[in-house]
C-alpha positions as CSV (number, residue, x, y, z in Angstrom):
1,X,-0.7,0.9,-3.3
2,X,-2.7,-1.6,-1.2
3,X,-1.5,-2.3,2.3
4,X,-0.2,-5.7,3.1
5,X,-3.1,-6.5,5.4
6,X,-5.6,-5.6,2.7
7,X,-3.6,-7.7,0.1
8,X,-3.9,-10.7,2.4
9,X,-7.7,-10.2,2.7
10,X,-8.0,-9.9,-1.2
11,X,-5.9,-12.9,-1.6
12,X,-8.1,-14.9,0.8
13,X,-11.2,-14.0,-1.2
14,X,-9.5,-15.0,-4.4
15,X,-8.7,-18.4,-3.0
16,X,-12.0,-18.9,-1.5
17,X,-13.7,-18.0,-4.8
18,X,-11.6,-20.6,-6.7
19,X,-12.3,-23.2,-4.0
20,X,-16.0,-22.8,-4.1
21,X,-16.4,-23.2,-8.0
22,X,-13.9,-26.1,-8.1
23,X,-15.9,-27.8,-5.4
24,X,-19.0,-27.3,-7.4
25,X,-17.5,-29.0,-10.4
26,X,-16.6,-26.0,-12.5
27,X,-13.6,-26.0,-14.8
28,X,-11.3,-22.9,-14.4
29,X,-10.3,-21.4,-17.8
30,X,-8.1,-18.5,-18.8
31,X,-9.1,-17.0,-22.1
32,X,-7.3,-14.3,-24.2
33,X,-7.5,-10.8,-22.8
34,X,-6.8,-9.1,-26.2
35,X,-9.4,-9.8,-29.0
36,X,-9.6,-8.8,-32.7
37,X,-13.4,-8.2,-32.3
38,X,-15.5,-7.2,-29.3
39,X,-19.2,-7.8,-28.6
40,X,-21.3,-4.8,-29.7
41,X,-22.7,-3.1,-26.7
42,X,-23.6,0.5,-27.0
43,X,-23.2,1.3,-23.2
44,X,-19.7,-0.4,-22.9
45,X,-16.8,1.1,-24.5
46,X,-13.7,-1.1,-25.2
47,X,-10.1,0.0,-25.0
48,X,-8.2,-0.5,-28.2
49,X,-4.8,-2.3,-28.3
50,X,-2.9,-2.0,-31.6
51,X,-6.0,-2.5,-33.7
52,X,-7.5,-5.2,-31.5
53,X,-9.4,-4.7,-28.1
54,X,-8.8,-5.4,-24.5
55,X,-11.7,-7.5,-23.3
56,X,-14.6,-5.9,-21.6
57,X,-15.7,-9.3,-20.4
58,X,-14.5,-12.9,-21.0
59,X,-18.1,-13.8,-22.3
60,X,-17.2,-14.1,-26.0
61,X,-14.5,-16.7,-25.5
62,X,-16.2,-18.6,-22.6
63,X,-19.3,-19.2,-24.6
64,X,-17.4,-20.5,-27.5
65,X,-15.7,-23.0,-25.1
66,X,-19.3,-23.9,-23.9
67,X,-20.4,-24.5,-27.4
68,X,-17.3,-26.7,-27.9
69,X,-18.5,-29.1,-25.2
70,X,-17.7,-27.7,-21.7
71,X,-20.6,-27.6,-19.4
72,X,-19.4,-25.6,-16.4
73,X,-16.8,-22.9,-16.6
74,X,-15.5,-20.1,-14.4
75,X,-12.9,-17.4,-14.8
76,X,-11.3,-14.7,-12.6
77,X,-9.7,-12.2,-15.0
78,X,-9.0,-8.6,-15.6
79,X,-11.4,-6.7,-17.9
80,X,-11.1,-3.2,-19.3
81,X,-13.6,-0.5,-20.1
82,X,-13.0,3.0,-21.4
83,X,-14.4,6.0,-19.6
84,X,-15.4,4.2,-16.4
85,X,-13.7,5.9,-13.4
86,X,-15.3,6.7,-10.1
87,X,-16.0,5.6,-6.6
88,X,-17.1,2.1,-7.8
89,X,-15.5,2.0,-11.2
90,X,-11.9,1.7,-12.5
91,X,-10.8,1.1,-16.1
92,X,-9.2,-2.1,-15.3
93,X,-11.0,-4.4,-12.9
94,X,-11.4,-8.0,-11.8
95,X,-14.3,-10.0,-13.1
96,X,-15.6,-13.2,-11.9
97,X,-17.7,-14.9,-14.6
98,X,-19.2,-18.4,-14.7
99,X,-21.6,-20.4,-16.8
100,X,-23.5,-23.6,-16.3
101,X,-25.0,-25.5,-19.1
102,X,-28.7,-26.7,-18.6
103,X,-29.5,-24.0,-16.1
104,X,-31.7,-20.8,-16.2
105,X,-31.3,-17.5,-14.4
106,X,-33.4,-18.9,-11.5
107,X,-30.6,-21.5,-10.9
108,X,-27.9,-18.8,-11.2
109,X,-29.7,-16.8,-8.4
110,X,-29.8,-19.6,-6.1
111,X,-26.1,-20.2,-6.8
112,X,-25.3,-16.6,-5.9
113,X,-27.1,-17.1,-2.7
114,X,-24.9,-20.1,-1.9
115,X,-21.6,-18.5,-3.2
116,X,-21.3,-15.2,-1.4
117,X,-21.9,-16.5,2.2
118,X,-19.6,-19.4,1.5
119,X,-17.0,-17.0,0.0
120,X,-17.0,-14.7,3.0
121,X,-17.1,-17.7,5.5
122,X,-14.0,-19.4,4.0
123,X,-12.1,-16.2,3.6
124,X,-12.7,-15.5,7.3
125,X,-11.4,-18.9,8.2
126,X,-8.3,-18.4,6.1
127,X,-7.7,-15.1,7.8
128,X,-8.5,-16.5,11.2
129,X,-11.2,-13.9,11.9
130,X,-14.8,-14.5,13.0
131,X,-17.7,-14.7,10.5
132,X,-21.3,-14.1,11.7
133,X,-23.2,-14.4,8.5
134,X,-23.5,-10.6,8.3
135,X,-21.5,-8.1,6.5
136,X,-21.0,-4.5,7.9
137,X,-20.6,-2.0,5.1
138,X,-20.5,1.7,6.1
139,X,-23.7,2.2,8.1
140,X,-25.4,-1.0,6.8
141,X,-25.5,-4.3,8.5
142,X,-26.6,-6.9,5.9
143,X,-27.7,-10.5,6.6
144,X,-26.3,-12.9,3.9
145,X,-28.3,-16.0,4.8
146,X,-30.7,-17.2,2.0
147,X,-33.3,-16.7,0.8
148,X,-32.6,-13.2,-0.5
149,X,-35.3,-10.8,-1.8
150,X,-36.4,-10.9,-5.3
151,X,-37.8,-7.8,-6.8
152,X,-39.1,-7.2,-10.4
153,X,-37.9,-4.1,-12.1
154,X,-41.5,-3.0,-12.5
155,X,-42.0,-3.3,-8.7
156,X,-38.9,-1.5,-8.0
157,X,-39.8,1.5,-10.1
158,X,-43.3,1.5,-8.5
159,X,-41.8,1.7,-5.0
160,X,-38.8,4.1,-5.6
161,X,-39.2,5.9,-8.9
162,X,-41.0,8.9,-10.2
163,X,-42.5,7.1,-13.2
164,X,-43.4,3.7,-14.6
165,X,-40.8,1.6,-16.4
166,X,-42.5,2.2,-19.8
167,X,-42.3,5.9,-19.5
168,X,-38.6,5.8,-18.5
169,X,-37.8,3.6,-21.5
170,X,-39.8,5.9,-23.8
171,X,-38.0,9.1,-22.8
172,X,-34.5,7.4,-22.3
173,X,-34.3,8.1,-18.7
174,X,-34.4,4.5,-17.5
175,X,-30.6,4.2,-16.6
176,X,-30.6,7.6,-14.8
177,X,-33.7,6.8,-12.8
178,X,-32.4,3.4,-11.9
179,X,-29.1,4.7,-10.6
180,X,-30.2,7.8,-8.8
181,X,-33.7,6.8,-7.5
182,X,-33.8,3.0,-7.3
183,X,-30.4,1.5,-6.6
184,X,-29.8,3.4,-3.3
185,X,-32.7,1.6,-1.8
186,X,-31.7,-2.0,-2.8
187,X,-30.0,-4.6,-0.6
188,X,-29.6,-2.5,2.6
189,X,-30.7,-5.2,5.0
190,X,-30.2,-8.3,2.8
191,X,-29.2,-8.8,-0.8
192,X,-31.7,-8.2,-3.5
193,X,-32.1,-9.7,-7.0
194,X,-33.7,-7.1,-9.4
195,X,-35.1,-9.3,-12.1
196,X,-37.5,-9.4,-15.1
197,X,-35.7,-6.7,-17.0
198,X,-37.6,-5.0,-19.9
199,X,-37.1,-6.8,-23.2
200,X,-35.5,-3.6,-24.6
201,X,-32.7,-4.2,-22.1
202,X,-32.2,-7.9,-22.7
203,X,-28.7,-7.5,-23.8
204,X,-27.6,-11.2,-24.5
205,X,-30.4,-12.6,-22.4
206,X,-33.2,-14.9,-23.4
207,X,-36.7,-13.4,-23.5
208,X,-39.2,-15.0,-21.1
209,X,-41.8,-17.3,-22.6
210,X,-44.1,-16.9,-19.6
211,X,-43.8,-13.1,-19.1
212,X,-44.1,-11.3,-22.4
213,X,-42.0,-8.1,-22.7
214,X,-39.4,-9.1,-20.1
215,X,-36.0,-10.8,-20.3
216,X,-34.8,-13.6,-18.0
217,X,-32.1,-11.3,-16.6
218,X,-31.2,-10.3,-13.0
219,X,-28.9,-8.0,-11.3
220,X,-27.7,-8.5,-7.7
221,X,-27.6,-5.6,-5.3
222,X,-25.9,-5.4,-1.8
223,X,-25.9,-2.1,0.2
224,X,-27.2,-0.2,-2.8
225,X,-24.3,-1.5,-5.0
226,X,-24.7,-3.6,-8.1
227,X,-22.5,-6.6,-7.6
228,X,-23.5,-9.1,-10.4
229,X,-25.4,-9.4,-13.7
230,X,-26.8,-12.7,-14.8
231,X,-29.3,-14.3,-17.3
232,X,-30.5,-17.1,-19.1
233,X,-28.4,-17.0,-22.2
234,X,-29.7,-16.1,-25.6
235,X,-28.7,-19.0,-27.9
236,X,-30.4,-18.1,-31.1
237,X,-27.7,-16.7,-33.5
238,X,-30.4,-15.0,-35.7
239,X,-31.9,-13.1,-32.9
240,X,-28.5,-12.3,-31.4
241,X,-27.4,-10.9,-34.8
242,X,-30.5,-8.7,-34.9
243,X,-29.6,-7.3,-31.5
244,X,-26.1,-6.8,-32.3
245,X,-27.1,-4.8,-35.5
246,X,-29.3,-2.6,-33.3
247,X,-26.3,-1.9,-30.9
248,X,-24.0,-1.2,-33.9
249,X,-26.4,1.3,-35.2
250,X,-26.5,3.2,-32.0
251,X,-22.6,3.1,-31.9
252,X,-22.5,4.3,-35.5
253,X,-24.6,7.3,-34.5
254,X,-21.9,8.1,-31.8
255,X,-19.2,7.7,-34.5
256,X,-18.0,4.3,-33.2
257,X,-17.4,1.3,-35.6
258,X,-17.6,-2.2,-34.3
259,X,-17.2,-5.4,-36.5
260,X,-19.7,-8.1,-36.2
261,X,-18.4,-11.0,-34.1
262,X,-19.0,-13.7,-36.8
263,X,-17.1,-16.5,-35.2
264,X,-19.0,-16.0,-31.9
265,X,-22.3,-16.0,-33.7
266,X,-21.4,-19.2,-35.6
267,X,-20.5,-21.0,-32.4
268,X,-23.6,-19.8,-30.6
269,X,-25.7,-22.2,-32.7
270,X,-24.0,-25.0,-30.9
271,X,-24.8,-23.7,-27.4
272,X,-27.6,-25.4,-25.6
273,X,-29.6,-23.9,-22.8
274,X,-27.2,-22.1,-20.5
275,X,-27.1,-19.5,-17.8
276,X,-24.2,-17.3,-16.8
277,X,-23.3,-14.6,-14.3
278,X,-20.7,-11.7,-14.4
279,X,-19.7,-10.5,-10.9
280,X,-17.5,-7.5,-10.1
281,X,-15.0,-9.1,-7.7
282,X,-13.5,-5.9,-6.6
283,X,-16.9,-4.8,-5.2
284,X,-17.1,-8.0,-3.3
285,X,-13.7,-7.0,-1.8
286,X,-15.2,-3.6,-0.9
287,X,-18.0,-5.3,1.0
288,X,-15.7,-7.7,2.8
289,X,-13.3,-4.9,3.8
290,X,-16.1,-2.2,4.5
291,X,-14.5,0.2,2.0
292,X,-16.6,2.7,0.2
293,X,-14.1,3.3,-2.7
294,X,-12.8,0.7,-5.2
295,X,-9.5,2.5,-5.0
296,X,-9.1,1.0,-1.4
297,X,-9.2,-2.5,-2.6
298,X,-7.0,-2.6,-5.7
299,X,-3.3,-3.3,-5.5
300,X,-2.6,-0.4,-7.7
301,X,-4.9,2.2,-9.3
302,X,-4.0,3.9,-12.7
303,X,-3.3,7.3,-11.1
304,X,-0.6,5.8,-8.8
305,X,1.1,4.0,-11.8
306,X,1.1,7.2,-13.8
307,X,2.6,9.2,-11.0
308,X,5.3,6.5,-10.5
309,X,6.2,6.6,-14.2
310,X,6.2,10.3,-14.3
311,X,8.4,11.0,-11.3
312,X,10.6,7.9,-11.1
């Protein structure tokens, strides 16, 4: 259970996050957590709930609201993913997700550069503690002033990995190499945007018209830790269906069955050019508090709840 002092720091960050987005003209929404259909993503496993699913992200409902006429949305919510437990992972976590109509992923990167320093500065004021524009996390002292470094995936693999991106994709080792060889070097002095992901890893991102073979997708790293994932949204329902079918086939091979999210695909046709970002709020709290484990910044962890239930 989180100590009162840490709860106050977490609360200050939550309030500061809401304050930032409201000041930027965003509308806060609270969409359903339990859904009948989830977005097919082979590397993200949902948790079932009486035949439905607990959301892995609020993306599905938020995009439908965007298609309905909203132009700027944000949400702080709990998300759930099966099989994710570790120093930086918890099955239930807090996601900050936001979308802006008319923007690209380049605009989203610039907003991240403005958001995180503003968040830490306002939270510090609320807590009546000094803020220097730096964050101290473990042995790293990281400057948050913009501009932040922008590094292509190709260049990151060239600097830190044992093989080119194409080879890693071909033999299925991309994720392993990224996590073990590349990520530990990212954002140790200032935050880094890792961008221009291979088209094979586009997820729900739009492919670049200027750079064939890459997607308009970025991931933000601070102190070697992935903080956010953003992209120019794919708004073509035909292409999105093709990608979903590919994901479903991979999941079927792993004996998992996922229904196609037809309502989502139907509404996608009404979505104009849009960019969005999903940010792990708990990892931002880890940075702010200087903690190396996500367990140290959550009010409760699952293991504590289980012990309480078992013995009391």
